[in-house]
Backbone as CSV, one residue per row, in Angstrom:
resi,resn,N_x,N_y,N_z,CA_x,CA_y,CA_z,C_x,C_y,C_z
1,MET,0.819,-1.189,0.000,0.000,0.000,0.000,0.864,1.254,0.000
2,ALA,1.910,1.280,0.818,2.708,2.496,0.955,3.271,2.996,-0.377
3,PRO,3.909,2.141,-1.196,4.432,2.652,-2.461,3.318,3.122,-3.397
4,LEU,2.194,2.426,-3.373,1.088,2.849,-4.243,0.599,4.226,-3.844
5,PHE,0.413,4.452,-2.555,-0.079,5.743,-2.092,0.983,6.826,-2.258
6,ALA,2.170,6.567,-1.730,3.200,7.602,-1.717,3.709,7.962,-3.108
7,HIS,3.937,6.963,-3.943,4.583,7.236,-5.226,3.616,7.362,-6.394
8,LEU,2.504,6.651,-6.334,1.560,6.721,-7.449,0.299,7.493,-7.103
9,GLY,-0.106,7.487,-5.854,-1.367,8.107,-5.472,-1.274,9.582,-5.149
10,ARG,-0.100,10.076,-4.776,0.033,11.477,-4.381,0.776,12.341,-5.387
11,ASP,1.794,11.785,-6.027,2.548,12.590,-6.989,1.641,12.946,-8.163
12,PRO,1.635,14.224,-8.578,0.667,14.672,-9.594,0.709,13.904,-10.911
13,SER,1.874,13.705,-11.494,1.933,13.041,-12.794,1.564,11.565,-12.712
14,PRO,2.196,10.783,-11.811,1.799,9.377,-11.716,0.339,9.210,-11.287
15,SER,-0.138,10.104,-10.434,-1.521,10.017,-9.974,-2.494,10.193,-11.136
16,GLN,-2.228,11.173,-11.989,-3.092,11.393,-13.151,-3.045,10.183,-14.088
17,ARG,-1.861,9.678,-14.326,-1.706,8.518,-15.197,-2.446,7.302,-14.614
18,LEU,-2.335,7.124,-13.288,-3.016,6.020,-12.621,-4.531,6.148,-12.765
19,ARG,-5.067,7.356,-12.598,-6.520,7.562,-12.707,-7.025,7.298,-14.122
20,LEU,-6.189,7.559,-15.113,-6.594,7.315,-16.495,-6.457,5.849,-16.896
21,ARG,-5.374,5.213,-16.457,-5.092,3.846,-16.904,-5.630,2.765,-15.970
22,ALA,-5.762,3.081,-14.688,-6.212,2.082,-13.707,-7.119,2.741,-12.669
23,PRO,-8.286,3.197,-13.099,-9.150,3.932,-12.162,-9.572,3.120,-10.944
24,ASN,-9.740,1.814,-11.089,-10.122,0.999,-9.929,-8.998,0.940,-8.895
25,VAL,-7.770,0.913,-9.361,-6.634,0.931,-8.437,-6.581,2.279,-7.725
26,ALA,-6.809,3.354,-8.468,-6.816,4.692,-7.861,-7.903,4.787,-6.793
27,ARG,-9.085,4.252,-7.080,-10.164,4.282,-6.090,-9.820,3.413,-4.880
28,TRP,-9.158,2.277,-5.124,-8.765,1.414,-4.013,-7.768,2.134,-3.105
29,ILE,-6.815,2.833,-3.690,-5.837,3.592,-2.903,-6.558,4.615,-2.039
30,GLU,-7.521,5.317,-2.617,-8.291,6.295,-1.841,-9.041,5.609,-0.712
31,ARG,-9.673,4.491,-1.021,-10.465,3.758,-0.035,-9.600,3.272,1.125
32,MET,-8.392,2.815,0.814,-7.507,2.308,1.860,-7.051,3.416,2.807
33,ASN,-7.161,4.648,2.370,-6.757,5.768,3.216,-7.934,6.426,3.912
34,LEU,-9.098,5.821,3.853,-10.272,6.281,4.582,-10.513,5.297,5.723
35,ALA,-9.807,5.479,6.813,-9.835,4.493,7.890,-11.230,4.262,8.463
36,VAL,-12.061,5.287,8.485,-13.369,5.131,9.124,-14.451,4.676,8.159
37,ILE,-14.151,4.607,6.876,-15.140,4.190,5.890,-14.665,2.894,5.255
38,ALA,-15.474,1.846,5.380,-15.073,0.541,4.845,-14.987,0.554,3.330
39,ASP,-15.864,1.264,2.657,-15.883,1.314,1.199,-16.236,2.726,0.768
40,GLY,-15.306,3.388,0.115,-15.510,4.773,-0.302,-16.684,4.968,-1.238
41,GLU,-17.072,3.924,-1.966,-18.198,4.042,-2.882,-19.535,3.827,-2.178
42,PHE,-19.501,3.231,-0.989,-20.714,2.984,-0.207,-20.456,3.403,1.240
43,PRO,-20.300,4.720,1.494,-19.898,5.178,2.830,-20.939,4.924,3.920
44,ASP,-22.208,4.739,3.547,-23.240,4.522,4.563,-23.424,3.062,4.948
45,VAL,-22.744,2.157,4.264,-22.863,0.732,4.567,-21.807,0.385,5.616
46,PRO,-22.241,-0.145,6.759,-21.254,-0.469,7.796,-20.369,-1.650,7.389
47,ALA,-19.180,-1.655,7.901,-18.261,-2.763,7.644,-18.781,-4.008,8.342
48,ALA,-18.667,-5.144,7.692,-19.133,-6.393,8.290,-18.338,-7.555,7.718
49,PHE,-18.181,-8.582,8.536,-17.543,-9.805,8.078,-18.600,-10.722,7.486
50,ASP,-18.163,-11.661,6.701,-19.056,-12.660,6.140,-19.791,-13.360,7.290
51,VAL,-21.097,-13.497,7.154,-21.919,-14.087,8.209,-21.427,-15.490,8.572
52,GLU,-20.996,-16.246,7.579,-20.526,-17.605,7.826,-19.017,-17.663,8.086
53,ASP,-18.382,-16.484,8.190,-16.953,-16.384,8.473,-16.119,-17.212,7.502
54,ARG,-16.395,-17.033,6.218,-15.669,-17.758,5.172,-14.627,-16.843,4.529
55,VAL,-13.614,-17.447,3.968,-12.662,-16.705,3.146,-13.297,-16.582,1.769
56,PRO,-13.427,-15.363,1.245,-14.039,-15.223,-0.077,-13.262,-16.033,-1.118
57,PRO,-13.967,-16.725,-1.999,-13.266,-17.567,-2.983,-12.338,-16.767,-3.887
58,THR,-12.604,-15.482,-4.066,-11.723,-14.660,-4.905,-10.408,-14.335,-4.214
59,LEU,-10.352,-14.530,-2.888,-9.125,-14.227,-2.149,-8.088,-15.346,-2.276
60,LEU,-8.532,-16.589,-2.415,-7.589,-17.719,-2.485,-6.607,-17.610,-3.655
61,PRO,-7.062,-17.289,-4.876,-6.076,-17.135,-5.963,-5.078,-16.004,-5.695
62,LEU,-5.531,-14.940,-5.046,-4.626,-13.836,-4.714,-3.591,-14.297,-3.686
63,LEU,-4.030,-14.994,-2.645,-3.090,-15.522,-1.653,-2.108,-16.500,-2.292
64,ALA,-2.607,-17.339,-3.195,-1.724,-18.292,-3.890,-0.664,-17.552,-4.700
65,LEU,-1.048,-16.489,-5.389,-0.094,-15.679,-6.150,0.944,-15.054,-5.219
66,ILE,0.486,-14.514,-4.098,1.408,-13.885,-3.149,2.410,-14.909,-2.637
67,PHE,1.927,-16.070,-2.199,2.859,-17.088,-1.686,3.780,-17.601,-2.783
68,ARG,3.264,-17.800,-3.989,4.086,-18.313,-5.089,5.204,-17.317,-5.434
69,ASP,4.859,-16.031,-5.478,5.852,-15.026,-5.865,6.762,-14.607,-4.715
70,TRP,6.264,-14.619,-3.482,7.004,-14.043,-2.368,7.820,-15.064,-1.593
71,THR,7.393,-16.318,-1.576,8.085,-17.323,-0.759,9.561,-17.480,-1.124
72,PRO,9.947,-17.553,-2.399,11.385,-17.683,-2.690,12.216,-16.529,-2.125
73,GLU,11.701,-15.300,-2.220,12.424,-14.153,-1.660,12.478,-14.237,-0.141
74,LEU,11.355,-14.589,0.471,11.291,-14.705,1.924,12.297,-15.737,2.424
75,LEU,12.352,-16.882,1.768,13.288,-17.934,2.174,14.741,-17.515,1.954
76,ALA,15.011,-16.785,0.872,16.373,-16.281,0.627,16.769,-15.268,1.705
77,ASN,15.820,-14.416,2.100,16.084,-13.470,3.186,16.368,-14.210,4.488
78,ALA,15.589,-15.258,4.771,15.796,-16.029,5.996,17.157,-16.715,5.979
79,GLN,17.540,-17.276,4.838,18.835,-17.942,4.731,19.970,-16.941,4.983
80,ALA,19.873,-15.746,4.393,20.915,-14.726,4.587,20.953,-14.268,6.040
81,PHE,19.781,-14.032,6.623,19.741,-13.596,8.023,20.304,-14.673,8.934
82,ASN,19.892,-15.919,8.733,20.372,-17.005,9.592,21.883,-17.160,9.494
83,ALA,22.433,-17.026,8.297,23.892,-17.114,8.129,24.576,-15.950,8.853
84,TRP,24.031,-14.747,8.704,24.593,-13.571,9.366,24.494,-13.701,10.884
85,ALA,23.308,-14.086,11.381,23.105,-14.194,12.827,23.985,-15.297,13.430
86,THR,24.185,-16.383,12.687,25.043,-17.462,13.159,26.501,-17.002,13.215
87,ALA,26.918,-16.257,12.202,28.296,-15.744,12.177,28.520,-14.677,13.246
88,HIS,27.451,-14.072,13.724,27.548,-13.017,14.743,26.793,-13.421,16.001
89,ARG,26.918,-14.670,16.390,26.149,-15.166,17.534,26.530,-14.483,18.846
90,ASP,27.649,-13.762,18.870,28.060,-13.056,20.077,27.364,-11.702,20.242
91,LEU,26.585,-11.267,19.242,25.891,-9.988,19.357,24.833,-10.057,20.447
92,ALA,24.743,-8.984,21.211,23.819,-8.939,22.347,22.386,-8.674,21.892
93,ASP,21.466,-9.015,22.761,20.066,-8.679,22.567,19.976,-7.160,22.367
94,GLY,19.300,-6.739,21.308,19.158,-5.307,21.021,20.139,-4.783,19.992
95,ALA,21.090,-5.615,19.548,22.033,-5.183,18.509,21.276,-4.990,17.196
96,PHE,21.672,-3.982,16.446,20.993,-3.697,15.185,21.212,-4.823,14.169
97,VAL,20.152,-5.131,13.459,20.209,-6.101,12.375,20.640,-5.337,11.135
98,ALA,21.926,-5.382,10.841,22.479,-4.686,9.677,23.900,-5.181,9.458
99,LEU,24.288,-5.238,8.222,25.613,-5.740,7.875,26.707,-4.943,8.574
100,ASP,26.510,-3.621,8.685,27.519,-2.782,9.332,27.232,-2.548,10.815
101,GLY,26.138,-3.137,11.351,25.823,-3.009,12.767,25.230,-1.677,13.171
102,LYS,24.892,-0.831,12.186,24.341,0.490,12.492,22.835,0.507,12.234
103,LYS,22.165,1.425,12.897,20.729,1.595,12.687,20.510,2.138,11.280
104,ARG,19.681,1.435,10.519,19.414,1.805,9.134,17.913,1.809,8.879
105,VAL,17.472,2.670,7.966,16.061,2.683,7.568,15.741,1.389,6.830
106,HIS,16.605,0.998,5.917,16.448,-0.237,5.150,17.708,-1.087,5.340
107,PRO,17.801,-1.779,6.474,19.014,-2.566,6.715,19.058,-3.802,5.836
108,HIS,20.258,-4.322,5.672,20.433,-5.605,4.988,21.577,-6.337,5.657
109,VAL,21.640,-7.642,5.419,22.706,-8.454,6.012,23.511,-9.174,4.936
110,GLY,23.470,-8.643,3.723,24.237,-9.230,2.638,23.377,-9.509,1.422
111,PRO,24.010,-9.995,0.365,23.271,-10.253,-0.875,22.438,-11.532,-0.794
112,ILE,21.386,-11.556,-1.604,20.578,-12.767,-1.761,20.323,-12.977,-3.249
113,ALA,19.976,-14.194,-3.592,19.576,-14.535,-4.963,18.459,-15.566,-4.852
114,TYR,17.454,-15.420,-5.695,16.337,-16.369,-5.679,15.687,-16.382,-7.059
115,ARG,14.956,-17.451,-7.315,14.250,-17.594,-8.595,12.882,-16.958,-8.467
116,TRP,12.504,-16.189,-9.463,11.201,-15.547,-9.507,10.719,-15.555,-10.955
117,ARG,9.649,-16.293,-11.210,9.029,-16.360,-12.532,10.040,-16.677,-13.639
118,GLY,10.897,-17.637,-13.364,11.848,-18.091,-14.367,13.126,-17.277,-14.449
119,CYS,13.276,-16.271,-13.631,14.481,-15.430,-13.632,15.177,-15.535,-12.283
120,THR,16.466,-15.266,-12.276,17.193,-15.183,-11.020,17.280,-13.714,-10.628
121,VAL,16.791,-13.418,-9.448,16.835,-12.057,-8.923,17.988,-11.985,-7.931
122,GLU,18.828,-10.980,-8.085,19.946,-10.751,-7.174,19.789,-9.362,-6.587
123,ARG,19.839,-9.279,-5.271,19.680,-8.000,-4.579,20.221,-8.134,-3.170
124,VAL,20.150,-7.074,-2.379,20.528,-7.197,-0.972,19.320,-7.719,-0.199
125,SER,19.598,-8.331,0.917,18.542,-8.917,1.742,17.660,-7.810,2.330
126,ALA,16.495,-8.218,2.806,15.546,-7.273,3.406,14.999,-7.900,4.693
127,PRO,15.728,-7.758,5.805,15.263,-8.339,7.064,13.892,-7.819,7.510
128,GLN,13.504,-6.656,7.024,12.195,-6.095,7.365,11.075,-7.075,7.006
129,THR,11.225,-7.771,5.872,10.192,-8.730,5.482,10.108,-9.871,6.488
130,LEU,11.232,-10.257,7.050,11.236,-11.319,8.045,10.545,-10.868,9.323
131,TRP,10.771,-9.617,9.713,10.104,-9.084,10.903,8.591,-9.049,10.688
132,HIS,8.165,-8.551,9.528,6.724,-8.519,9.236,6.140,-9.930,9.242
133,PHE,6.790,-10.858,8.568,6.272,-12.217,8.494,6.301,-12.877,9.867
134,GLY,7.285,-12.545,10.667,7.351,-13.064,12.036,6.143,-12.650,12.858
135,ARG,5.644,-11.459,12.609,4.433,-11.009,13.316,3.247,-11.893,12.928
136,PHE,3.157,-12.266,11.647,2.103,-13.181,11.224,2.290,-14.538,11.893
137,GLN,3.535,-15.022,11.931,3.789,-16.320,12.549,3.404,-16.312,14.036
138,GLN,3.599,-15.181,14.717,3.178,-15.080,16.116,1.661,-15.228,16.237
139,GLN,0.932,-14.631,15.310,-0.524,-14.772,15.312,-0.925,-16.208,15.021
140,LEU,-0.203,-16.844,14.128,-0.483,-18.238,13.787,-0.306,-19.133,15.011
141,VAL,0.777,-18.921,15.763,1.038,-19.712,16.966,-0.043,-19.464,18.023
142,ALA,-0.598,-18.252,18.041,-1.625,-17.917,19.035,-2.973,-18.570,18.729
143,CYS,-3.165,-19.040,17.508,-4.430,-19.696,17.145,-4.470,-21.103,17.708
144,ASP,-5.669,-21.556,17.980,-5.831,-22.945,18.395,-7.226,-23.427,18.005
145,GLY,-7.442,-24.703,18.182,-8.751,-25.281,17.926,-9.221,-25.106,16.496
146,GLU,-10.503,-24.807,16.362,-11.115,-24.679,15.042,-10.503,-23.535,14.241
147,ALA,-10.159,-22.428,14.910,-9.555,-21.289,14.203,-8.244,-21.701,13.541
148,LEU,-7.419,-22.457,14.264,-6.152,-22.917,13.705,-6.387,-23.874,12.546
149,ASP,-7.317,-24.798,12.707,-7.617,-25.757,11.640,-8.047,-25.033,10.368
150,ARG,-8.893,-24.026,10.503,-9.383,-23.290,9.341,-8.264,-22.479,8.698
151,LEU,-7.428,-21.862,9.527,-6.320,-21.081,8.989,-5.330,-21.981,8.256
152,LEU,-5.016,-23.132,8.831,-4.097,-24.064,8.170,-4.670,-24.569,6.855
153,MET,-5.990,-24.748,6.795,-6.620,-25.183,5.552,-6.476,-24.105,4.471
154,VAL,-6.681,-22.852,4.848,-6.524,-21.754,3.889,-5.076,-21.665,3.432
155,LEU,-4.134,-21.779,4.366,-2.716,-21.728,3.995,-2.344,-22.872,3.060
156,GLU,-2.911,-24.041,3.294,-2.646,-25.172,2.407,-3.227,-24.916,1.016
157,GLN,-4.444,-24.404,0.965,-5.071,-24.104,-0.331,-4.304,-23.024,-1.084
158,ALA,-3.700,-22.100,-0.348,-2.965,-21.000,-0.975,-1.493,-21.331,-1.196
159,GLY,-1.021,-22.488,-0.742,0.378,-22.855,-0.931,1.312,-22.139,0.021
160,GLY,0.857,-21.844,1.221,1.666,-21.079,2.161,2.407,-21.890,3.199
161,GLN,2.369,-23.235,3.102,2.995,-24.053,4.137,4.509,-23.843,4.213
162,GLU,5.167,-23.759,3.062,6.628,-23.614,3.056,7.045,-22.302,3.724
163,ALA,6.331,-21.234,3.407,6.651,-19.944,4.025,6.393,-19.988,5.526
164,CYS,5.298,-20.598,5.925,4.935,-20.626,7.346,5.878,-21.484,8.170
165,ALA,6.592,-22.408,7.540,7.541,-23.269,8.248,8.880,-22.575,8.478
166,LEU,9.039,-21.366,7.976,10.284,-20.612,8.091,10.691,-20.455,9.555
167,LYS,11.962,-20.673,9.846,12.509,-20.537,11.204,13.748,-19.656,11.156
168,LEU,13.831,-18.730,12.098,15.014,-17.881,12.238,15.821,-18.344,13.435
169,VAL,17.145,-18.224,13.356,17.995,-18.652,14.466,17.892,-17.692,15.647
170,ARG,17.493,-16.456,15.383,17.239,-15.466,16.442,16.047,-14.641,16.022
171,PRO,15.240,-14.237,16.972,14.105,-13.392,16.605,14.566,-11.990,16.207
172,ILE,13.786,-11.384,15.335,14.005,-9.985,14.953,12.887,-9.173,15.596
173,GLU,13.272,-8.097,16.252,12.299,-7.221,16.891,12.464,-5.814,16.356
174,ARG,11.456,-5.024,16.581,11.517,-3.614,16.192,11.477,-2.793,17.476
175,ARG,12.529,-2.024,17.682,12.623,-1.160,18.865,13.108,0.209,18.431
176,HIS,12.454,1.225,18.900,12.851,2.598,18.599,13.082,2.806,17.106
177,TYR,12.161,2.290,16.316,12.157,2.459,14.855,13.339,1.813,14.160
178,GLY,13.874,0.775,14.758,14.965,0.038,14.131,14.792,-1.456,14.347
179,LEU,15.367,-2.253,13.461,15.333,-3.708,13.621,16.515,-4.133,14.475
180,VAL,16.213,-4.930,15.496,17.252,-5.397,16.406,17.100,-6.888,16.641
181,LEU,18.157,-7.506,17.121,18.107,-8.912,17.498,17.347,-9.064,18.800
182,GLY,16.483,-10.078,18.827,15.786,-10.410,20.066,16.646,-11.351,20.877
183,PRO,16.136,-11.772,22.023,16.909,-12.676,22.882,17.166,-14.020,22.209
184,SER,18.329,-14.586,22.485,18.720,-15.885,21.891,17.830,-16.993,22.393
């Protein structure tokens, strides 16, 4: 959402181009920035969940696409982080997660390479994605009973098992607007 809003939704030239070429995306960006209105096109309709608490069938293909495209990068980031954290196992709780050990807006712990849609992508790692995904994994661990069974079924249908099995050698936390190592 952030790049869509900041770079395409607010800048005058990209915003105009977006409204002409992808008006539904432009409306979605606007809607996502109306925190108190569930749908900008129907502001008087209250937000509500599906009565039967089902995952909409149109969401499963989107989740499958996300897991298919994102899992290789996520796993490459985890591999780079785990190698870095293992090589620096003497770092104390609260040490910055960054190759140079300094607080960075976009830290990295070295290069990664992964396959994406038939191509090899080479770039620096992005531990931020691991921190975000770790927050999801914490929610997953907090589920139990029927809620967990239903969530695992959706993850299986969407192909998310490999990503969800990801393990880090040390937790990544966010403190004072920076990524730091959690306790060993």
